mmCIF file of the protein (N, C-alpha, C, O) and its ligand, coordinates in Angstrom:
data_MODEL
# 
_entry.id   MODEL 
# 
loop_
_entity.id 
_entity.type 
_entity.pdbx_number_of_molecules 
1 polymer     1 
2 non-polymer 1 
# 
_entity_poly.entity_id                      1 
_entity_poly.type                           'polypeptide(L)' 
_entity_poly.nstd_linkage                   no 
_entity_poly.nstd_monomer                   no 
_entity_poly.pdbx_seq_one_letter_code       
;(UNK)(UNK)(UNK)(UNK)(UNK)(UNK)(UNK)(UNK)(UNK)(UNK)(UNK)(UNK)(UNK)(UNK)(UNK)(UNK)
(UNK)(UNK)(UNK)(UNK)(UNK)(UNK)(UNK)(UNK)(UNK)(UNK)(UNK)(UNK)(UNK)(UNK)(UNK)(UNK)
(UNK)(UNK)(UNK)(UNK)(UNK)(UNK)(UNK)(UNK)(UNK)(UNK)(UNK)(UNK)(UNK)(UNK)(UNK)(UNK)
(UNK)(UNK)(UNK)(UNK)(UNK)(UNK)(UNK)
;
_entity_poly.pdbx_seq_one_letter_code_can   XXXXXXXXXXXXXXXXXXXXXXXXXXXXXXXXXXXXXXXXXXXXXXXXXXXXXXX 
_entity_poly.pdbx_strand_id                 A 
# 
loop_
_entity_poly_seq.entity_id 
_entity_poly_seq.num 
_entity_poly_seq.mon_id 
_entity_poly_seq.hetero 
1 1  UNK n 
1 2  UNK n 
1 3  UNK n 
1 4  UNK n 
1 5  UNK n 
1 6  UNK n 
1 7  UNK n 
1 8  UNK n 
1 9  UNK n 
1 10 UNK n 
1 11 UNK n 
1 12 UNK n 
1 13 UNK n 
1 14 UNK n 
1 15 UNK n 
1 16 UNK n 
1 17 UNK n 
1 18 UNK n 
1 19 UNK n 
1 20 UNK n 
1 21 UNK n 
1 22 UNK n 
1 23 UNK n 
1 24 UNK n 
1 25 UNK n 
1 26 UNK n 
1 27 UNK n 
1 28 UNK n 
1 29 UNK n 
1 30 UNK n 
1 31 UNK n 
1 32 UNK n 
1 33 UNK n 
1 34 UNK n 
1 35 UNK n 
1 36 UNK n 
1 37 UNK n 
1 38 UNK n 
1 39 UNK n 
1 40 UNK n 
1 41 UNK n 
1 42 UNK n 
1 43 UNK n 
1 44 UNK n 
1 45 UNK n 
1 46 UNK n 
1 47 UNK n 
1 48 UNK n 
1 49 UNK n 
1 50 UNK n 
1 51 UNK n 
1 52 UNK n 
1 53 UNK n 
1 54 UNK n 
1 55 UNK n 
# 
loop_
_struct_asym.id 
_struct_asym.entity_id 
A 1 
B 2 
# 
loop_
_chem_comp.id 
_chem_comp.type 
_chem_comp.mon_nstd_flag 
UNK 'L-peptide linking' . 
ZN  non-polymer         . 
# 
_pdbx_entity_nonpoly.entity_id   2 
_pdbx_entity_nonpoly.name        ? 
_pdbx_entity_nonpoly.comp_id     ZN 
# 
_pdbx_nonpoly_scheme.asym_id         B 
_pdbx_nonpoly_scheme.entity_id       2 
_pdbx_nonpoly_scheme.mon_id          ZN 
_pdbx_nonpoly_scheme.ndb_seq_num     1 
_pdbx_nonpoly_scheme.pdb_seq_num     101 
_pdbx_nonpoly_scheme.auth_seq_num    101 
_pdbx_nonpoly_scheme.pdb_mon_id      ZN 
_pdbx_nonpoly_scheme.auth_mon_id     ZN 
_pdbx_nonpoly_scheme.pdb_strand_id   A 
_pdbx_nonpoly_scheme.pdb_ins_code    . 
# 
loop_
_atom_site.group_PDB 
_atom_site.id 
_atom_site.type_symbol 
_atom_site.label_atom_id 
_atom_site.label_alt_id 
_atom_site.label_comp_id 
_atom_site.label_asym_id 
_atom_site.label_entity_id 
_atom_site.label_seq_id 
_atom_site.pdbx_PDB_ins_code 
_atom_site.Cartn_x 
_atom_site.Cartn_y 
_atom_site.Cartn_z 
_atom_site.occupancy 
_atom_site.B_iso_or_equiv 
_atom_site.pdbx_formal_charge 
_atom_site.auth_seq_id 
_atom_site.auth_comp_id 
_atom_site.auth_asym_id 
_atom_site.auth_atom_id 
_atom_site.pdbx_PDB_model_num 
ATOM   1   N  N  . UNK A 1 1  ? -26.996 27.904 61.436 1.00 0.00 ? 1   UNK A N  1 
ATOM   2   C  CA . UNK A 1 1  ? -27.501 27.728 60.072 1.00 0.00 ? 1   UNK A CA 1 
ATOM   3   C  C  . UNK A 1 1  ? -27.555 26.245 59.723 1.00 0.00 ? 1   UNK A C  1 
ATOM   4   O  O  . UNK A 1 1  ? -26.655 25.486 60.084 1.00 0.00 ? 1   UNK A O  1 
ATOM   5   N  N  . UNK A 1 2  ? -28.581 25.843 59.040 1.00 0.00 ? 2   UNK A N  1 
ATOM   6   C  CA . UNK A 1 2  ? -28.704 24.432 58.681 1.00 0.00 ? 2   UNK A CA 1 
ATOM   7   C  C  . UNK A 1 2  ? -28.471 24.236 57.200 1.00 0.00 ? 2   UNK A C  1 
ATOM   8   O  O  . UNK A 1 2  ? -28.873 25.051 56.369 1.00 0.00 ? 2   UNK A O  1 
ATOM   9   N  N  . UNK A 1 3  ? -27.814 23.137 56.894 1.00 0.00 ? 3   UNK A N  1 
ATOM   10  C  CA . UNK A 1 3  ? -27.493 22.834 55.508 1.00 0.00 ? 3   UNK A CA 1 
ATOM   11  C  C  . UNK A 1 3  ? -28.405 21.722 55.009 1.00 0.00 ? 3   UNK A C  1 
ATOM   12  O  O  . UNK A 1 3  ? -28.683 20.762 55.728 1.00 0.00 ? 3   UNK A O  1 
ATOM   13  N  N  . UNK A 1 4  ? -28.848 21.855 53.819 1.00 0.00 ? 4   UNK A N  1 
ATOM   14  C  CA . UNK A 1 4  ? -29.705 20.806 53.258 1.00 0.00 ? 4   UNK A CA 1 
ATOM   15  C  C  . UNK A 1 4  ? -28.953 19.986 52.233 1.00 0.00 ? 4   UNK A C  1 
ATOM   16  O  O  . UNK A 1 4  ? -29.389 18.898 51.856 1.00 0.00 ? 4   UNK A O  1 
ATOM   17  N  N  . UNK A 1 5  ? -27.819 20.506 51.779 1.00 0.00 ? 5   UNK A N  1 
ATOM   18  C  CA . UNK A 1 5  ? -27.037 19.780 50.779 1.00 0.00 ? 5   UNK A CA 1 
ATOM   19  C  C  . UNK A 1 5  ? -25.583 19.692 51.215 1.00 0.00 ? 5   UNK A C  1 
ATOM   20  O  O  . UNK A 1 5  ? -25.073 20.577 51.901 1.00 0.00 ? 5   UNK A O  1 
ATOM   21  N  N  . UNK A 1 6  ? -24.924 18.617 50.809 1.00 0.00 ? 6   UNK A N  1 
ATOM   22  C  CA . UNK A 1 6  ? -23.513 18.438 51.110 1.00 0.00 ? 6   UNK A CA 1 
ATOM   23  C  C  . UNK A 1 6  ? -22.702 19.523 50.410 1.00 0.00 ? 6   UNK A C  1 
ATOM   24  O  O  . UNK A 1 6  ? -22.888 19.782 49.220 1.00 0.00 ? 6   UNK A O  1 
ATOM   25  N  N  . UNK A 1 7  ? -21.802 20.153 51.159 1.00 0.00 ? 7   UNK A N  1 
ATOM   26  C  CA . UNK A 1 7  ? -21.011 21.244 50.603 1.00 0.00 ? 7   UNK A CA 1 
ATOM   27  C  C  . UNK A 1 7  ? -20.020 20.746 49.571 1.00 0.00 ? 7   UNK A C  1 
ATOM   28  O  O  . UNK A 1 7  ? -19.535 21.522 48.748 1.00 0.00 ? 7   UNK A O  1 
ATOM   29  N  N  . UNK A 1 8  ? -19.713 19.454 49.607 1.00 0.00 ? 8   UNK A N  1 
ATOM   30  C  CA . UNK A 1 8  ? -18.720 18.923 48.684 1.00 0.00 ? 8   UNK A CA 1 
ATOM   31  C  C  . UNK A 1 8  ? -19.355 18.364 47.417 1.00 0.00 ? 8   UNK A C  1 
ATOM   32  O  O  . UNK A 1 8  ? -18.957 18.730 46.311 1.00 0.00 ? 8   UNK A O  1 
ATOM   33  N  N  . UNK A 1 9  ? -20.332 17.487 47.568 1.00 0.00 ? 9   UNK A N  1 
ATOM   34  C  CA . UNK A 1 9  ? -20.872 16.815 46.386 1.00 0.00 ? 9   UNK A CA 1 
ATOM   35  C  C  . UNK A 1 9  ? -22.285 17.288 46.043 1.00 0.00 ? 9   UNK A C  1 
ATOM   36  O  O  . UNK A 1 9  ? -22.806 16.942 44.982 1.00 0.00 ? 9   UNK A O  1 
ATOM   37  N  N  . UNK A 1 10 ? -22.906 18.063 46.912 1.00 0.00 ? 10  UNK A N  1 
ATOM   38  C  CA . UNK A 1 10 ? -24.212 18.630 46.585 1.00 0.00 ? 10  UNK A CA 1 
ATOM   39  C  C  . UNK A 1 10 ? -25.380 17.680 46.795 1.00 0.00 ? 10  UNK A C  1 
ATOM   40  O  O  . UNK A 1 10 ? -26.510 17.991 46.417 1.00 0.00 ? 10  UNK A O  1 
ATOM   41  N  N  . UNK A 1 11 ? -25.117 16.518 47.397 1.00 0.00 ? 11  UNK A N  1 
ATOM   42  C  CA . UNK A 1 11 ? -26.220 15.590 47.658 1.00 0.00 ? 11  UNK A CA 1 
ATOM   43  C  C  . UNK A 1 11 ? -27.060 16.086 48.830 1.00 0.00 ? 11  UNK A C  1 
ATOM   44  O  O  . UNK A 1 11 ? -26.576 16.811 49.700 1.00 0.00 ? 11  UNK A O  1 
ATOM   45  N  N  . UNK A 1 12 ? -28.320 15.683 48.835 1.00 0.00 ? 12  UNK A N  1 
ATOM   46  C  CA . UNK A 1 12 ? -29.189 16.095 49.928 1.00 0.00 ? 12  UNK A CA 1 
ATOM   47  C  C  . UNK A 1 12 ? -28.793 15.374 51.209 1.00 0.00 ? 12  UNK A C  1 
ATOM   48  O  O  . UNK A 1 12 ? -28.516 14.174 51.204 1.00 0.00 ? 12  UNK A O  1 
ATOM   49  N  N  . UNK A 1 13 ? -28.770 16.119 52.294 1.00 0.00 ? 13  UNK A N  1 
ATOM   50  C  CA . UNK A 1 13 ? -28.405 15.534 53.585 1.00 0.00 ? 13  UNK A CA 1 
ATOM   51  C  C  . UNK A 1 13 ? -29.667 15.064 54.282 1.00 0.00 ? 13  UNK A C  1 
ATOM   52  O  O  . UNK A 1 13 ? -30.679 15.764 54.313 1.00 0.00 ? 13  UNK A O  1 
ATOM   53  N  N  . UNK A 1 14 ? -29.587 13.847 54.846 1.00 0.00 ? 14  UNK A N  1 
ATOM   54  C  CA . UNK A 1 14 ? -30.788 13.268 55.447 1.00 0.00 ? 14  UNK A CA 1 
ATOM   55  C  C  . UNK A 1 14 ? -30.735 13.278 56.969 1.00 0.00 ? 14  UNK A C  1 
ATOM   56  O  O  . UNK A 1 14 ? -31.723 13.616 57.621 1.00 0.00 ? 14  UNK A O  1 
ATOM   57  N  N  . UNK A 1 15 ? -29.592 12.910 57.538 1.00 0.00 ? 15  UNK A N  1 
ATOM   58  C  CA . UNK A 1 15 ? -29.577 12.811 59.001 1.00 0.00 ? 15  UNK A CA 1 
ATOM   59  C  C  . UNK A 1 15 ? -29.153 14.121 59.649 1.00 0.00 ? 15  UNK A C  1 
ATOM   60  O  O  . UNK A 1 15 ? -28.471 14.943 59.038 1.00 0.00 ? 15  UNK A O  1 
ATOM   61  N  N  . UNK A 1 16 ? -29.561 14.293 60.874 1.00 0.00 ? 16  UNK A N  1 
ATOM   62  C  CA . UNK A 1 16 ? -29.357 15.543 61.615 1.00 0.00 ? 16  UNK A CA 1 
ATOM   63  C  C  . UNK A 1 16 ? -27.897 15.941 61.658 1.00 0.00 ? 16  UNK A C  1 
ATOM   64  O  O  . UNK A 1 16 ? -27.552 17.097 61.413 1.00 0.00 ? 16  UNK A O  1 
ATOM   65  N  N  . UNK A 1 17 ? -27.045 14.986 61.970 1.00 0.00 ? 17  UNK A N  1 
ATOM   66  C  CA . UNK A 1 17 ? -25.620 15.302 62.123 1.00 0.00 ? 17  UNK A CA 1 
ATOM   67  C  C  . UNK A 1 17 ? -25.054 15.872 60.832 1.00 0.00 ? 17  UNK A C  1 
ATOM   68  O  O  . UNK A 1 17 ? -24.317 16.858 60.843 1.00 0.00 ? 17  UNK A O  1 
ATOM   69  N  N  . UNK A 1 18 ? -25.406 15.243 59.730 1.00 0.00 ? 18  UNK A N  1 
ATOM   70  C  CA . UNK A 1 18 ? -24.895 15.704 58.442 1.00 0.00 ? 18  UNK A CA 1 
ATOM   71  C  C  . UNK A 1 18 ? -25.406 17.108 58.159 1.00 0.00 ? 18  UNK A C  1 
ATOM   72  O  O  . UNK A 1 18 ? -24.674 17.955 57.649 1.00 0.00 ? 18  UNK A O  1 
ATOM   73  N  N  . UNK A 1 19 ? -26.653 17.345 58.491 1.00 0.00 ? 19  UNK A N  1 
ATOM   74  C  CA . UNK A 1 19 ? -27.247 18.661 58.257 1.00 0.00 ? 19  UNK A CA 1 
ATOM   75  C  C  . UNK A 1 19 ? -26.529 19.712 59.097 1.00 0.00 ? 19  UNK A C  1 
ATOM   76  O  O  . UNK A 1 19 ? -26.289 20.826 58.631 1.00 0.00 ? 19  UNK A O  1 
ATOM   77  N  N  . UNK A 1 20 ? -26.192 19.363 60.317 1.00 0.00 ? 20  UNK A N  1 
ATOM   78  C  CA . UNK A 1 20 ? -25.468 20.307 61.178 1.00 0.00 ? 20  UNK A CA 1 
ATOM   79  C  C  . UNK A 1 20 ? -24.068 20.577 60.646 1.00 0.00 ? 20  UNK A C  1 
ATOM   80  O  O  . UNK A 1 20 ? -23.579 21.706 60.686 1.00 0.00 ? 20  UNK A O  1 
ATOM   81  N  N  . UNK A 1 21 ? -23.425 19.509 60.142 1.00 0.00 ? 21  UNK A N  1 
ATOM   82  C  CA . UNK A 1 21 ? -22.058 19.663 59.654 1.00 0.00 ? 21  UNK A CA 1 
ATOM   83  C  C  . UNK A 1 21 ? -22.008 20.290 58.281 1.00 0.00 ? 21  UNK A C  1 
ATOM   84  O  O  . UNK A 1 21 ? -21.067 21.009 57.944 1.00 0.00 ? 21  UNK A O  1 
ATOM   85  N  N  . UNK A 1 22 ? -23.027 20.012 57.493 1.00 0.00 ? 22  UNK A N  1 
ATOM   86  C  CA . UNK A 1 22 ? -23.032 20.524 56.133 1.00 0.00 ? 22  UNK A CA 1 
ATOM   87  C  C  . UNK A 1 22 ? -22.321 19.604 55.157 1.00 0.00 ? 22  UNK A C  1 
ATOM   88  O  O  . UNK A 1 22 ? -22.076 19.966 54.006 1.00 0.00 ? 22  UNK A O  1 
ATOM   89  N  N  . UNK A 1 23 ? -21.988 18.396 55.635 1.00 0.00 ? 23  UNK A N  1 
ATOM   90  C  CA . UNK A 1 23 ? -21.345 17.410 54.772 1.00 0.00 ? 23  UNK A CA 1 
ATOM   91  C  C  . UNK A 1 23 ? -21.984 16.048 54.999 1.00 0.00 ? 23  UNK A C  1 
ATOM   92  O  O  . UNK A 1 23 ? -22.437 15.745 56.103 1.00 0.00 ? 23  UNK A O  1 
ATOM   93  N  N  . UNK A 1 24 ? -22.019 15.243 53.975 1.00 0.00 ? 24  UNK A N  1 
ATOM   94  C  CA . UNK A 1 24 ? -22.408 13.851 54.157 1.00 0.00 ? 24  UNK A CA 1 
ATOM   95  C  C  . UNK A 1 24 ? -21.300 13.139 54.901 1.00 0.00 ? 24  UNK A C  1 
ATOM   96  O  O  . UNK A 1 24 ? -20.191 13.666 54.997 1.00 0.00 ? 24  UNK A O  1 
ATOM   97  N  N  . UNK A 1 25 ? -21.570 11.936 55.438 1.00 0.00 ? 25  UNK A N  1 
ATOM   98  C  CA . UNK A 1 25 ? -20.570 11.222 56.249 1.00 0.00 ? 25  UNK A CA 1 
ATOM   99  C  C  . UNK A 1 25 ? -19.257 11.004 55.508 1.00 0.00 ? 25  UNK A C  1 
ATOM   100 O  O  . UNK A 1 25 ? -18.187 11.202 56.083 1.00 0.00 ? 25  UNK A O  1 
ATOM   101 N  N  . UNK A 1 26 ? -19.319 10.605 54.255 1.00 0.00 ? 26  UNK A N  1 
ATOM   102 C  CA . UNK A 1 26 ? -18.104 10.326 53.494 1.00 0.00 ? 26  UNK A CA 1 
ATOM   103 C  C  . UNK A 1 26 ? -17.349 11.619 53.206 1.00 0.00 ? 26  UNK A C  1 
ATOM   104 O  O  . UNK A 1 26 ? -16.133 11.691 53.382 1.00 0.00 ? 26  UNK A O  1 
ATOM   105 N  N  . UNK A 1 27 ? -18.070 12.623 52.767 1.00 0.00 ? 27  UNK A N  1 
ATOM   106 C  CA . UNK A 1 27 ? -17.421 13.886 52.419 1.00 0.00 ? 27  UNK A CA 1 
ATOM   107 C  C  . UNK A 1 27 ? -16.877 14.561 53.678 1.00 0.00 ? 27  UNK A C  1 
ATOM   108 O  O  . UNK A 1 27 ? -15.871 15.268 53.613 1.00 0.00 ? 27  UNK A O  1 
ATOM   109 N  N  . UNK A 1 28 ? -17.523 14.352 54.804 1.00 0.00 ? 28  UNK A N  1 
ATOM   110 C  CA . UNK A 1 28 ? -17.032 14.960 56.042 1.00 0.00 ? 28  UNK A CA 1 
ATOM   111 C  C  . UNK A 1 28 ? -15.680 14.372 56.411 1.00 0.00 ? 28  UNK A C  1 
ATOM   112 O  O  . UNK A 1 28 ? -14.780 15.088 56.850 1.00 0.00 ? 28  UNK A O  1 
ATOM   113 N  N  . UNK A 1 29 ? -15.543 13.055 56.227 1.00 0.00 ? 29  UNK A N  1 
ATOM   114 C  CA . UNK A 1 29 ? -14.247 12.429 56.507 1.00 0.00 ? 29  UNK A CA 1 
ATOM   115 C  C  . UNK A 1 29 ? -13.180 12.978 55.577 1.00 0.00 ? 29  UNK A C  1 
ATOM   116 O  O  . UNK A 1 29 ? -12.060 13.264 56.002 1.00 0.00 ? 29  UNK A O  1 
ATOM   117 N  N  . UNK A 1 30 ? -13.532 13.122 54.306 1.00 0.00 ? 30  UNK A N  1 
ATOM   118 C  CA . UNK A 1 30 ? -12.584 13.685 53.344 1.00 0.00 ? 30  UNK A CA 1 
ATOM   119 C  C  . UNK A 1 30 ? -12.227 15.104 53.751 1.00 0.00 ? 30  UNK A C  1 
ATOM   120 O  O  . UNK A 1 30 ? -11.071 15.519 53.682 1.00 0.00 ? 30  UNK A O  1 
ATOM   121 N  N  . UNK A 1 31 ? -13.237 15.829 54.173 1.00 0.00 ? 31  UNK A N  1 
ATOM   122 C  CA . UNK A 1 31 ? -13.031 17.220 54.575 1.00 0.00 ? 31  UNK A CA 1 
ATOM   123 C  C  . UNK A 1 31 ? -12.073 17.296 55.764 1.00 0.00 ? 31  UNK A C  1 
ATOM   124 O  O  . UNK A 1 31 ? -11.167 18.129 55.794 1.00 0.00 ? 31  UNK A O  1 
ATOM   125 N  N  . UNK A 1 32 ? -12.288 16.419 56.738 1.00 0.00 ? 32  UNK A N  1 
ATOM   126 C  CA . UNK A 1 32 ? -11.412 16.395 57.919 1.00 0.00 ? 32  UNK A CA 1 
ATOM   127 C  C  . UNK A 1 32 ? -9.983  16.068 57.518 1.00 0.00 ? 32  UNK A C  1 
ATOM   128 O  O  . UNK A 1 32 ? -9.033  16.673 58.014 1.00 0.00 ? 32  UNK A O  1 
ATOM   129 N  N  . UNK A 1 33 ? -9.841  15.109 56.618 1.00 0.00 ? 33  UNK A N  1 
ATOM   130 C  CA . UNK A 1 33 ? -8.520  14.714 56.157 1.00 0.00 ? 33  UNK A CA 1 
ATOM   131 C  C  . UNK A 1 33 ? -7.837  15.897 55.474 1.00 0.00 ? 33  UNK A C  1 
ATOM   132 O  O  . UNK A 1 33 ? -6.657  16.164 55.703 1.00 0.00 ? 33  UNK A O  1 
ATOM   133 N  N  . UNK A 1 34 ? -8.578  16.585 54.652 1.00 0.00 ? 34  UNK A N  1 
ATOM   134 C  CA . UNK A 1 34 ? -8.017  17.718 53.919 1.00 0.00 ? 34  UNK A CA 1 
ATOM   135 C  C  . UNK A 1 34 ? -7.569  18.801 54.887 1.00 0.00 ? 34  UNK A C  1 
ATOM   136 O  O  . UNK A 1 34 ? -6.514  19.409 54.707 1.00 0.00 ? 34  UNK A O  1 
ATOM   137 N  N  . UNK A 1 35 ? -8.378  19.039 55.915 1.00 0.00 ? 35  UNK A N  1 
ATOM   138 C  CA . UNK A 1 35 ? -8.025  20.050 56.909 1.00 0.00 ? 35  UNK A CA 1 
ATOM   139 C  C  . UNK A 1 35 ? -6.772  19.617 57.663 1.00 0.00 ? 35  UNK A C  1 
ATOM   140 O  O  . UNK A 1 35 ? -5.878  20.425 57.914 1.00 0.00 ? 35  UNK A O  1 
ATOM   141 N  N  . UNK A 1 36 ? -6.714  18.327 58.025 1.00 0.00 ? 36  UNK A N  1 
ATOM   142 C  CA . UNK A 1 36 ? -5.554  17.811 58.752 1.00 0.00 ? 36  UNK A CA 1 
ATOM   143 C  C  . UNK A 1 36 ? -4.297  17.937 57.906 1.00 0.00 ? 36  UNK A C  1 
ATOM   144 O  O  . UNK A 1 36 ? -3.239  18.322 58.405 1.00 0.00 ? 36  UNK A O  1 
ATOM   145 N  N  . UNK A 1 37 ? -4.417  17.610 56.618 1.00 0.00 ? 37  UNK A N  1 
ATOM   146 C  CA . UNK A 1 37 ? -3.267  17.718 55.724 1.00 0.00 ? 37  UNK A CA 1 
ATOM   147 C  C  . UNK A 1 37 ? -2.804  19.163 55.631 1.00 0.00 ? 37  UNK A C  1 
ATOM   148 O  O  . UNK A 1 37 ? -1.608  19.451 55.675 1.00 0.00 ? 37  UNK A O  1 
ATOM   149 N  N  . UNK A 1 38 ? -3.753  20.053 55.504 1.00 0.00 ? 38  UNK A N  1 
ATOM   150 C  CA . UNK A 1 38 ? -3.423  21.475 55.408 1.00 0.00 ? 38  UNK A CA 1 
ATOM   151 C  C  . UNK A 1 38 ? -2.688  21.914 56.673 1.00 0.00 ? 38  UNK A C  1 
ATOM   152 O  O  . UNK A 1 38 ? -1.684  22.624 56.615 1.00 0.00 ? 38  UNK A O  1 
ATOM   153 N  N  . UNK A 1 39 ? -3.215  21.472 57.815 1.00 0.00 ? 39  UNK A N  1 
ATOM   154 C  CA . UNK A 1 39 ? -2.637  21.855 59.098 1.00 0.00 ? 39  UNK A CA 1 
ATOM   155 C  C  . UNK A 1 39 ? -1.211  21.338 59.206 1.00 0.00 ? 39  UNK A C  1 
ATOM   156 O  O  . UNK A 1 39 ? -0.303  22.042 59.649 1.00 0.00 ? 39  UNK A O  1 
ATOM   157 N  N  . UNK A 1 40 ? -1.038  20.085 58.787 1.00 0.00 ? 40  UNK A N  1 
ATOM   158 C  CA . UNK A 1 40 ? 0.298   19.494 58.827 1.00 0.00 ? 40  UNK A CA 1 
ATOM   159 C  C  . UNK A 1 40 ? 1.252   20.299 57.966 1.00 0.00 ? 40  UNK A C  1 
ATOM   160 O  O  . UNK A 1 40 ? 2.372   20.611 58.371 1.00 0.00 ? 40  UNK A O  1 
ATOM   161 N  N  . UNK A 1 41 ? 0.788   20.628 56.774 1.00 0.00 ? 41  UNK A N  1 
ATOM   162 C  CA . UNK A 1 41 ? 1.635   21.389 55.861 1.00 0.00 ? 41  UNK A CA 1 
ATOM   163 C  C  . UNK A 1 41 ? 2.015   22.723 56.482 1.00 0.00 ? 41  UNK A C  1 
ATOM   164 O  O  . UNK A 1 41 ? 3.165   23.156 56.411 1.00 0.00 ? 41  UNK A O  1 
ATOM   165 N  N  . UNK A 1 42 ? 1.046   23.353 57.081 1.00 0.00 ? 42  UNK A N  1 
ATOM   166 C  CA . UNK A 1 42 ? 1.314   24.650 57.705 1.00 0.00 ? 42  UNK A CA 1 
ATOM   167 C  C  . UNK A 1 42 ? 2.332   24.513 58.824 1.00 0.00 ? 42  UNK A C  1 
ATOM   168 O  O  . UNK A 1 42 ? 3.221   25.351 58.978 1.00 0.00 ? 42  UNK A O  1 
ATOM   169 N  N  . UNK A 1 43 ? 2.192   23.440 59.607 1.00 0.00 ? 43  UNK A N  1 
ATOM   170 C  CA . UNK A 1 43 ? 3.147   23.219 60.694 1.00 0.00 ? 43  UNK A CA 1 
ATOM   171 C  C  . UNK A 1 43 ? 4.545   23.058 60.143 1.00 0.00 ? 43  UNK A C  1 
ATOM   172 O  O  . UNK A 1 43 ? 5.507   23.628 60.657 1.00 0.00 ? 43  UNK A O  1 
ATOM   173 N  N  . UNK A 1 44 ? 4.639   22.260 59.074 1.00 0.00 ? 44  UNK A N  1 
ATOM   174 C  CA . UNK A 1 44 ? 5.946   22.044 58.474 1.00 0.00 ? 44  UNK A CA 1 
ATOM   175 C  C  . UNK A 1 44 ? 6.524   23.366 57.985 1.00 0.00 ? 44  UNK A C  1 
ATOM   176 O  O  . UNK A 1 44 ? 7.712   23.642 58.155 1.00 0.00 ? 44  UNK A O  1 
ATOM   177 N  N  . UNK A 1 45 ? 5.682   24.160 57.389 1.00 0.00 ? 45  UNK A N  1 
ATOM   178 C  CA . UNK A 1 45 ? 6.147   25.449 56.873 1.00 0.00 ? 45  UNK A CA 1 
ATOM   179 C  C  . UNK A 1 45 ? 6.664   26.310 58.016 1.00 0.00 ? 45  UNK A C  1 
ATOM   180 O  O  . UNK A 1 45 ? 7.695   26.975 57.903 1.00 0.00 ? 45  UNK A O  1 
ATOM   181 N  N  . UNK A 1 46 ? 5.921   26.281 59.120 1.00 0.00 ? 46  UNK A N  1 
ATOM   182 C  CA . UNK A 1 46 ? 6.328   27.089 60.275 1.00 0.00 ? 46  UNK A CA 1 
ATOM   183 C  C  . UNK A 1 46 ? 7.660   26.593 60.819 1.00 0.00 ? 46  UNK A C  1 
ATOM   184 O  O  . UNK A 1 46 ? 8.535   27.392 61.154 1.00 0.00 ? 46  UNK A O  1 
ATOM   185 N  N  . UNK A 1 47 ? 7.814   25.268 60.907 1.00 0.00 ? 47  UNK A N  1 
ATOM   186 C  CA . UNK A 1 47 ? 9.079   24.725 61.414 1.00 0.00 ? 47  UNK A CA 1 
ATOM   187 C  C  . UNK A 1 47 ? 10.233  25.098 60.496 1.00 0.00 ? 47  UNK A C  1 
ATOM   188 O  O  . UNK A 1 47 ? 11.309  25.492 60.946 1.00 0.00 ? 47  UNK A O  1 
ATOM   189 N  N  . UNK A 1 48 ? 9.984   24.965 59.204 1.00 0.00 ? 48  UNK A N  1 
ATOM   190 C  CA . UNK A 1 48 ? 11.033  25.333 58.256 1.00 0.00 ? 48  UNK A CA 1 
ATOM   191 C  C  . UNK A 1 48 ? 11.417  26.790 58.443 1.00 0.00 ? 48  UNK A C  1 
ATOM   192 O  O  . UNK A 1 48 ? 12.592  27.158 58.438 1.00 0.00 ? 48  UNK A O  1 
ATOM   193 N  N  . UNK A 1 49 ? 10.411  27.582 58.605 1.00 0.00 ? 49  UNK A N  1 
ATOM   194 C  CA . UNK A 1 49 ? 10.640  29.022 58.772 1.00 0.00 ? 49  UNK A CA 1 
ATOM   195 C  C  . UNK A 1 49 ? 11.453  29.292 60.040 1.00 0.00 ? 49  UNK A C  1 
ATOM   196 O  O  . UNK A 1 49 ? 12.399  30.079 60.028 1.00 0.00 ? 49  UNK A O  1 
ATOM   197 N  N  . UNK A 1 50 ? 11.070  28.628 61.128 1.00 0.00 ? 50  UNK A N  1 
ATOM   198 C  CA . UNK A 1 50 ? 11.764  28.827 62.401 1.00 0.00 ? 50  UNK A CA 1 
ATOM   199 C  C  . UNK A 1 50 ? 13.216  28.371 62.293 1.00 0.00 ? 50  UNK A C  1 
ATOM   200 O  O  . UNK A 1 50 ? 14.121  29.020 62.816 1.00 0.00 ? 50  UNK A O  1 
ATOM   201 N  N  . UNK A 1 51 ? 13.425  27.257 61.614 1.00 0.00 ? 51  UNK A N  1 
ATOM   202 C  CA . UNK A 1 51 ? 14.796  26.759 61.460 1.00 0.00 ? 51  UNK A CA 1 
ATOM   203 C  C  . UNK A 1 51 ? 15.629  27.772 60.692 1.00 0.00 ? 51  UNK A C  1 
ATOM   204 O  O  . UNK A 1 51 ? 16.784  28.030 61.029 1.00 0.00 ? 51  UNK A O  1 
ATOM   205 N  N  . UNK A 1 52 ? 15.041  28.327 59.679 1.00 0.00 ? 52  UNK A N  1 
ATOM   206 C  CA . UNK A 1 52 ? 15.765  29.313 58.890 1.00 0.00 ? 52  UNK A CA 1 
ATOM   207 C  C  . UNK A 1 52 ? 16.085  30.543 59.735 1.00 0.00 ? 52  UNK A C  1 
ATOM   208 O  O  . UNK A 1 52 ? 17.159  31.134 59.624 1.00 0.00 ? 52  UNK A O  1 
ATOM   209 N  N  . UNK A 1 53 ? 15.133  30.908 60.575 1.00 0.00 ? 53  UNK A N  1 
ATOM   210 C  CA . UNK A 1 53 ? 15.324  32.073 61.438 1.00 0.00 ? 53  UNK A CA 1 
ATOM   211 C  C  . UNK A 1 53 ? 16.450  31.828 62.436 1.00 0.00 ? 53  UNK A C  1 
ATOM   212 O  O  . UNK A 1 53 ? 17.248  32.721 62.724 1.00 0.00 ? 53  UNK A O  1 
ATOM   213 N  N  . UNK A 1 54 ? 16.503  30.581 62.967 1.00 0.00 ? 54  UNK A N  1 
ATOM   214 C  CA . UNK A 1 54 ? 17.502  30.242 63.976 1.00 0.00 ? 54  UNK A CA 1 
ATOM   215 C  C  . UNK A 1 54 ? 18.910  30.312 63.392 1.00 0.00 ? 54  UNK A C  1 
ATOM   216 O  O  . UNK A 1 54 ? 19.859  30.715 64.064 1.00 0.00 ? 54  UNK A O  1 
ATOM   217 N  N  . UNK A 1 55 ? 19.023  29.912 62.127 1.00 0.00 ? 55  UNK A N  1 
ATOM   218 C  CA . UNK A 1 55 ? 20.345  29.923 61.478 1.00 0.00 ? 55  UNK A CA 1 
ATOM   219 C  C  . UNK A 1 55 ? 20.633  31.349 61.003 1.00 0.00 ? 55  UNK A C  1 
ATOM   220 O  O  . UNK A 1 55 ? 21.690  31.606 60.427 1.00 0.00 ? 55  UNK A O  1 
HETATM 221 ZN ZN . ZN  B 2 .  ? -20.997 14.871 49.909 1.00 0.00 2 101 ZN  A ZN 1 
# 
């Protein structure tokens, strides 16, 4: 599926890569950061959970 607008800010996407990703270059970086943060948080939650289980 091809995107014509940025999923975050709604601006029209001009270059092929952005259209494939569905985000403009700036919003894509923000999106990646947000995903990484979420992943980190989840990892921490899992570790906390495992520690609690071990005790
Ligand atoms: Zn955008």
